[in-house]
N, C-alpha and C positions, 0 to 999 in steps of 0.2 A: 570400521563399523558395519555389518551389514543388517539386516534383518532383524536388528534389535528389538526389543519389546522393552517398554517403558511400565515403571508402576510408580505411581506419585501414591504418599500419601501426605494427608491434609492433618496434621494432630494441635489437639487444642487446652488449655487448659492444666498446662504442668507449671513447674516450677522451674522445671530445665530449656523450654525451650518456649517461644515470644506465642500469644495467639493467631494461630491457622502462619503458625510452622509448615512450610514445605518441603517434601525429602523425592530426590528423582533415584531410580536405580533403574538399572540398566542393563540387563539378560537376554538371552541368546533365545527363547523360545518359547511360549506362551506355559509348561509343565515348569519353566523353570519362573517364572514371574511366579505363578501362583505356591507353586515350597516357597518361596522369599518373601511372600503377601503374608501369609503365614508367617513366617517368622515375623517379620517386623510387629504383625500384629499382636503375638506372645510377647515379645522385647516390649511392645511400650504397653500393653497390659501388666507388665510387671513393674516398669514407670506411671504406672495409674498416671497412661494419655489419653485421651478419648480421640479416634480417630474416625476422623469426618466419611462417613463413608461413602457418602453422597457423589465428594470430591476425588475418592480416592480409585485407582482399576489399574487393570491388567491388561494394557493397549497394543498397537503399534505407534511407534516413536513417531511417526508421520501425523499421527492421528491426537497427538497429543501436544501442548506447548510449554514453555518452560520459558520466564520470562520476555513476553513478547515474540519468542522462537517457536519454529520447530523443523522437522528433517522433514526431506522429502527425498523422494531417489532418483538419482541423475541417473542419465541414459547405460553408462557403464557400469550400474549395479549398482555405487556407490552412496554412500548416508549422503549428506549436504544437509550445509544448515539453511531456511530462509524463513521470510518474516510469514508468524500464522496468519490464518485467518481475520481476521478479530483485529487486528492493529493497521492491514490491510483497509478494511471495510470501515473501519475511524477516520486512515488519510481520507478515501476518496470522500465520506462524510465531508471530510471540514475542507475538501477542494472546491466538489460542490457548492461546499457554503462559501464562499471566499472566492470564486467563479459566479455566480446565481446570476440573472440575468438583471434580476430588477434593484433597483436603490443608488442607482444616478450615480454611479461612481466610473472617474476615469480611466483608462487602462493601465497609468502611470499608479493607479493608487492598489486597482488590483496586483500587480505586481509587485511593489512594493512589498503587500500584505505576506502572500507567497513567498518574496526573500527573508521572511524571519521565519517562517514557517517550517519550508521543506529542509534547510541545511540540515535543523538540531535532528529533526525526521531523520535524516539519511545520512546523518551522524552513529546516535544509535545502533543503525541495523547496518553499520558499515562490516559486523561479519560473516552478512548476508553473503550466499552463493548462490544466486538467483538473479543473473544480469535476464536475461528477458522480461524478468517479473518490472524492473526499474521500467527498463525501455519501453514497455507497453503502457505504465504507467507515464512516461516523457511520452507519449504520444498523443494519449488519451486528455492530458492535462491542454498538451496544443491545441487541438480538437477545439475543445472547450473553449481557448481564450479563441480565436478565431471565430467559435460562432458565437460569444461576445460582441467580438467586433459588427458580426453583423447583426445584431440588437440594436449593437448603439448605434449606426448608420440610420436603419428605419428602413430608408427608402434607395431605390437604384441608383439615381444620378448620383447623391452624396458616395453614395459604396463606390462606383463610378472615379469620381471628383481624388476617395482620398486613395484610392488603389495608385493612380497614377503619376498623385506625391509619391507612393513606398519606391517606384520602380517597374510596379508591374506595367506588363505590356497590357495595348490598347486588348484586340485579343482575349486576355484573363479578366483584365478586368469591365469588361462588355457580359464574358457568360457570369461572373459574380451576380451584376444589376440586374442582368437579366433571371433572376436565381435568388432572387430575395424571401421570397413567400416559403421554401423551403431550408433552411437554418444549417436543418444540424448536417443532411447532406451535403450541399453546397462548402457547408466548411469544411466535410471531409476529402474532397475534393474538386473542386474549383477556386478555390482558394489556398489550397499547398502551393499553390505555382506560385501566386498570388504574393502573401506571403510564407515564407520556407519558414526552417526551420531558423535559419542566421538570423531572420528580424527580430526570435525574443530572444537569442542571446546576445542581440545589441540591444536589446531594453534590459539586462543585467536575469533575466530565468533562469536560475539555480537544477541542476539537469540533478533528475535520480541516478541514472546513469554515469559509468564512471566518461 
């Protein structure tokens, strides 16, 4: 499938289809899409089904979504399944809620909530062929968790003691302790060495990437 166009129909009010039924048709050109759109309009009209014009369209497949998936063009020009933009935004919003820096929860509690949510989401999108997207999400999530650590520790001396207890070197722990005012920047750079990916793996944080 290459550069196909997506014809989406939303019907309702008929006897043969449930309300808000969706049909997706894939063709090879905008002209074919318009022809199929007109044909389906005529057929559904004969069945006395109402077409929701605000949700029906002829468009490139990468601009539309089906059950949370959409299509993207890979480097080799082939079409690949990917997670649609809206589910990705909802995932990030949920992660932001779980990893918020207020509420007085421990890291173990935050990880436990992520362990309940992330595996189910990843299993639903197991057909997605976008490994780099999942790798970026993993990196962003660990970044948020490192910043959460700094928020919980509050002061430089506390951060230094905790990092040394986790096995960080004196230099890495001191660098973090000296930059506690810049949590987001510090959690991206200095804290990476002090709290590597293996630290979160040991806590049981699920990975979205394989």
